[in-house]
C-alpha positions as CSV (number, residue, x, y, z in Angstrom):
1,M,86.9,90.3,100.9
2,K,90.7,90.0,100.6
3,K,91.1,90.5,104.3
4,I,88.6,87.6,105.0
5,I,90.4,85.3,102.6
6,L,93.7,86.2,104.1
7,T,92.5,85.4,107.6
8,I,91.2,82.0,106.4
9,L,94.5,81.3,104.6
10,S,96.4,82.3,107.7
11,A,94.4,79.8,109.8
12,L,94.9,77.0,107.3
13,I,98.5,77.2,106.3
14,L,100.6,77.8,109.3
15,F,103.2,75.1,109.5
16,T,101.4,72.1,111.0
17,V,103.5,69.2,109.7
18,C,102.9,66.4,112.2
19,C,103.5,62.7,112.4
20,D,103.2,60.3,109.5
21,K,99.6,59.6,108.8
22,N,100.3,56.1,107.4
23,D,100.1,53.9,110.5
24,P,102.2,50.7,110.2
25,A,100.3,47.6,109.4
26,P,99.6,45.4,112.5
27,T,102.0,42.6,113.0
28,P,100.5,39.1,113.6
29,S,101.1,37.6,117.1
30,P,104.4,35.6,116.9
31,T,104.3,31.8,117.2
32,P,106.9,30.2,119.5
33,Q,109.0,29.6,116.4
34,Q,108.9,33.3,115.3
35,T,110.9,36.2,116.4
36,P,108.8,39.4,116.6
37,E,109.9,42.1,114.2
38,I,110.9,45.4,115.7
39,Q,108.6,48.1,114.3
40,E,110.0,51.6,113.6
41,P,108.0,54.2,115.5
42,P,106.2,56.8,113.4
43,V,108.3,59.9,112.6
44,I,107.1,62.8,114.6
45,R,108.1,66.2,113.3
46,E,108.1,69.2,115.5
47,V,105.5,71.8,114.6
48,F,107.2,75.1,113.7
49,V,105.5,78.3,114.8
50,F,106.6,81.8,113.7
51,T,106.6,84.4,116.5
52,R,107.7,88.0,116.7
53,D,111.0,86.8,118.3
54,N,112.0,84.4,115.6
55,F,110.4,86.1,112.5
56,P,113.0,86.8,109.8
57,R,113.9,90.5,109.2
58,M,112.6,91.3,105.8
59,D,113.8,93.8,103.1
60,G,113.4,94.2,99.4
61,S,111.9,96.3,96.6
62,T,109.3,98.8,97.4
63,S,106.9,97.0,95.0
64,T,107.1,93.8,97.0
65,A,106.4,95.4,100.4
66,P,102.6,94.6,100.2
67,L,103.4,90.9,99.5
68,A,105.9,90.8,102.4
69,Q,103.2,92.3,104.8
70,A,100.7,89.7,103.7
71,A,103.2,86.9,104.2
72,A,103.9,88.2,107.7
73,A,100.2,88.4,108.5
74,V,99.7,84.8,107.5
75,L,102.8,83.3,109.1
76,L,102.3,85.2,112.3
77,G,98.6,84.8,112.4
78,E,98.1,88.5,113.0
79,P,95.9,91.2,111.3
80,R,97.5,92.9,108.3
81,E,97.5,96.3,110.0
82,D,99.5,94.9,113.0
83,V,102.4,93.7,110.9
84,E,102.7,96.6,108.4
85,E,105.8,97.9,110.2
86,L,107.7,94.7,109.4
87,A,107.9,95.7,105.7
88,S,107.5,99.5,106.0
89,D,111.2,100.3,105.6
90,F,112.0,98.3,102.5
91,S,115.2,100.0,101.2
92,R,114.8,99.4,97.4
93,T,116.2,96.7,95.2
94,T,119.9,97.4,95.1
95,Q,120.4,98.5,98.7
96,S,118.5,95.6,100.1
97,F,121.1,93.1,98.7
98,R,123.8,95.1,100.4
99,N,121.8,95.0,103.6
100,L,121.5,91.2,103.4
101,A,125.2,90.9,102.9
102,N,125.9,93.2,105.8
103,G,123.7,91.3,108.2
104,L,121.0,94.0,108.4
105,C,118.2,91.7,107.3
106,D,117.6,87.9,106.9
107,I,115.4,87.5,103.7
108,L,114.7,89.6,100.7
109,I,111.5,89.7,98.6
110,V,112.9,91.6,95.7
111,S,113.3,92.3,92.0
112,E,116.6,91.9,90.2
113,P,119.4,94.3,91.1
114,T,122.1,95.9,88.9
115,P,124.7,93.4,87.8
116,E,127.3,95.3,89.8
117,V,125.5,94.1,93.0
118,F,126.3,90.5,92.3
119,D,130.0,91.6,91.8
120,E,129.9,93.3,95.2
121,L,128.5,90.1,96.8
122,R,131.2,88.0,95.3
123,D,133.9,90.4,96.4
124,K,132.6,90.1,100.0
125,G,132.5,86.3,99.7
126,F,128.8,86.4,100.5
127,D,126.9,83.6,98.8
128,I,123.1,83.7,98.3
129,E,120.3,81.4,97.4
130,L,117.7,83.0,95.1
131,A,114.4,81.5,94.1
132,P,111.6,83.0,91.9
133,I,108.3,83.4,93.7
134,A,106.3,85.7,91.5
135,L,106.3,87.3,88.1
136,D,106.0,91.0,87.2
137,A,106.3,93.0,84.1
138,L,107.7,96.4,83.1
139,V,104.8,98.4,81.6
140,F,104.7,101.7,79.9
141,V,102.1,104.4,80.8
142,V,101.0,107.5,79.0
143,N,98.3,110.1,79.6
144,A,94.8,108.7,79.3
145,G,93.9,111.1,76.6
146,N,96.9,110.1,74.4
147,P,95.4,108.4,71.3
148,V,98.4,106.0,71.2
149,D,97.4,102.6,72.6
150,N,100.3,100.4,71.4
151,L,104.0,100.8,70.8
152,T,106.5,98.3,69.3
153,H,109.6,97.3,71.2
154,K,111.6,99.1,68.6
155,Q,109.6,102.3,68.9
156,I,110.1,102.3,72.7
157,Q,113.9,101.9,72.1
158,D,113.8,104.7,69.6
159,I,111.9,107.0,72.0
160,Y,114.4,106.4,74.9
161,T,117.5,106.7,72.7
162,G,116.2,110.0,71.3
163,R,115.5,108.8,67.7
164,I,111.8,109.4,68.0
165,T,110.9,112.7,69.7
166,N,107.3,113.4,68.5
167,W,104.1,111.5,69.1
168,S,103.1,112.0,65.5
169,D,105.8,109.6,64.5
170,V,104.0,106.7,66.3
171,G,100.4,107.5,65.4
172,G,99.8,110.3,68.0
173,E,99.3,114.0,68.0
174,D,102.0,116.5,66.8
175,I,103.5,117.1,70.2
176,E,106.9,116.5,71.8
177,I,107.4,113.2,73.6
178,V,108.7,113.7,77.2
179,P,110.2,110.3,78.3
180,F,110.5,109.9,82.1
181,Q,113.3,107.7,83.5
182,R,114.3,106.2,86.9
183,N,117.6,106.6,88.7
184,A,120.3,104.1,87.9
185,E,119.8,101.8,91.0
186,A,116.0,101.7,90.9
187,G,114.6,98.2,90.2
188,S,112.5,99.5,87.3
189,Q,115.6,101.1,85.7
190,V,117.4,97.7,86.0
191,L,114.5,96.1,84.2
192,M,114.4,98.9,81.6
193,E,118.0,98.3,80.6
194,K,117.8,94.6,80.8
195,L,114.5,93.8,79.1
196,V,114.0,96.8,76.8
197,M,117.2,98.6,75.9
198,Y,119.5,95.6,75.2
199,G,122.7,97.7,75.8
200,L,121.5,100.8,73.9
201,D,122.3,104.0,75.7
202,M,119.3,106.0,76.9
203,A,119.3,109.6,75.9
204,D,120.2,112.2,78.5
205,A,117.0,113.4,80.1
206,P,116.1,116.7,81.7
207,E,116.5,116.7,85.5
208,I,112.7,117.1,85.9
209,T,112.1,113.7,84.2
210,I,114.6,111.7,86.3
211,I,112.7,110.2,89.2
212,T,114.9,109.6,92.2
213,A,112.2,109.4,94.9
214,F,111.8,106.3,97.1
215,G,109.1,104.4,95.4
216,M,108.2,103.6,91.8
217,G,104.8,105.2,92.3
218,E,106.6,108.6,92.3
219,M,107.1,108.3,88.5
220,I,103.3,108.0,88.1
221,T,102.8,111.0,90.4
222,A,105.4,113.1,88.6
223,M,104.0,112.3,85.2
224,M,100.5,113.3,86.3
225,G,101.7,116.6,87.8
226,F,104.0,117.5,85.0
227,D,102.8,120.5,83.0
228,G,103.3,118.6,79.8
229,S,101.8,115.4,81.1
230,A,99.8,114.9,77.9
231,S,103.1,114.3,76.1
232,A,104.8,112.2,78.8
233,I,105.7,108.5,78.8
234,G,107.1,106.5,81.7
235,Y,107.5,103.0,83.0
236,T,106.8,101.1,86.2
237,V,106.0,97.6,87.2
238,F,102.6,96.1,86.5
239,F,101.7,95.6,90.1
240,F,102.0,99.3,90.9
241,A,100.2,100.5,87.8
242,D,97.4,98.0,87.9
243,E,96.7,96.6,91.4
244,M,97.5,99.7,93.3
245,G,95.5,101.9,91.0
246,M,98.3,104.4,90.4
247,A,97.5,104.8,86.7
248,A,93.9,106.1,87.2
249,D,94.6,109.1,85.1
250,L,97.0,107.3,82.8
251,K,96.8,104.2,80.7
252,I,99.0,101.2,80.3
253,L,100.2,100.7,76.7
254,A,100.2,97.4,74.8
255,V,103.6,96.4,73.5
256,D,103.8,94.6,70.1
257,G,100.1,94.3,70.3
258,I,100.1,92.5,73.6
259,T,98.3,94.1,76.6
260,P,99.9,93.3,79.9
261,N,97.7,91.4,82.3
262,A,98.0,88.4,84.6
263,D,97.4,85.9,81.8
264,T,99.8,87.4,79.3
265,I,102.4,87.8,81.9
266,R,102.1,84.2,83.3
267,N,102.1,82.6,79.8
268,G,104.9,84.8,78.5
269,E,103.1,86.5,75.7
270,Y,103.9,90.0,77.1
271,P,107.5,90.7,76.2
272,F,108.9,92.5,79.3
273,I,108.6,90.0,82.1
274,N,110.9,89.4,85.1
275,P,110.6,87.4,88.3
276,Y,110.5,88.6,91.9
277,Y,112.8,86.5,94.1
278,A,113.1,85.3,97.6
279,V,116.7,85.6,98.6
280,I,118.6,84.3,101.6
281,G,122.2,83.8,102.6
282,A,123.4,80.4,101.4
283,T,124.6,79.4,105.0
284,E,121.1,79.4,106.4
285,S,120.4,76.1,108.1
286,E,117.5,73.9,107.0
287,D,115.6,74.4,110.2
288,S,116.2,78.2,110.5
289,P,113.1,80.4,110.4
290,T,114.6,82.2,107.5
291,R,114.9,79.1,105.3
292,I,111.5,77.9,106.4
293,M,110.0,81.2,105.2
294,W,112.0,81.0,102.0
295,N,110.7,77.5,101.3
296,W,107.1,78.5,102.2
297,L,107.1,81.4,99.7
298,Q,107.8,78.8,96.9
299,S,105.1,76.4,98.1
300,G,101.6,76.0,96.9
301,D,100.3,78.0,99.9
302,G,102.8,80.7,99.3
303,Q,101.8,80.9,95.6
304,K,98.1,81.2,96.5
305,L,99.0,84.2,98.6
306,V,101.0,85.7,95.7
307,D,97.8,85.6,93.5
308,L,95.6,86.7,96.3
309,E,97.7,89.9,96.7
310,G,97.4,90.8,93.1
311,Y,100.9,89.6,91.9
312,V,101.3,86.9,89.3
313,S,102.2,83.5,90.6
314,I,104.9,81.4,88.9
315,G,102.6,78.4,88.2
316,K,103.2,76.3,91.3
317,L,99.7,76.4,92.6
318,Q,98.7,73.1,94.1
319,G,95.3,71.6,94.5
C-alpha cells in the first residue's frame, strides 16, 4: 500500500510550477482620446525536473536513509528499488557533516552532530543552512519479559551514571542492570548526552556493551544476542525501534509516564525529542537542484512524505 501511495505522490508533486493562473482582466478598446495601457505579460516559470545527472548527492544519518530513498523515488519519478543506491552509503551523522564541508555530498538528511562538528565547520569557514524536516525521539528498550514498563528521567540518569545497578531498585527483578551505550560520534549518543544526561558523565561500560557498528539497529541486535539480555537496557531512535520493527523481542519504555508514539512526539509530551534536519551549504544558489530539494523537503508535499515513511512530520502539512 505504501508503494502505491508513494507512486501517486510521485506523479502529483514533481515540480510543475507554471504560469500565473490569474489572467489579466481584459482592457476596453481605447477611444481616440485614450492611450492604451501596456499590459505586463503573465510570468512564466520554467518547470524544474530532477534527473540522474542533476540530482543532489545525499548523505546523512543511517536512520534517515529510508526517508532519503523515498524522496529520491518521488523527485526522480522512479521505483523505490531503483534509487536505493542513492542513499545506501550514508556515513552516519558526524562524518556526513564533514563530507558536506569537503565537497563529497550536496545535501544532508541528518540528526544533530556533536558540538565539535560545528566548531570544525567554523574553522574551515564553511557555512551551512539547516532546516528541521522531521521529529524523532530517543527511546529506551529492554527485554520484552522485563516487568519494568516505565522509568523516570532521573532513574535513567542514575542507571547510566552507575548509581542504580539493579532492576529491583526501579520495580523489576533482583538482577544486575546491563546498560548498553553507543560510540561517541553516533547520532544516538549525541542525543543521549544532550537530551538525557545534561552534562552528567556516563559510567565506564564493559567493551561488550559499547556498540560501534555502522547502524543504530546494531544496538538492538546486540542486546537481543547478549547472554544477559534479560537485564539489558539500551537506546535508539523511535523510527528504528518502531517503524522498522527492530524491537520485536524487546519493548519500548515509557518515560515519566509518557509512551513515545507519533502523537506524543509531535505534541512534545514525550521528553526526549529532537529534529532531523536538511542541511546544505549556505552558498547554494536559489535555483540549484540542491536548494530546490532542500526547500521541497520543508514543503507540504515533503512533509506528507515524511509521515508516509513512518517518521513524524513537523506540523507543516498543507491541505
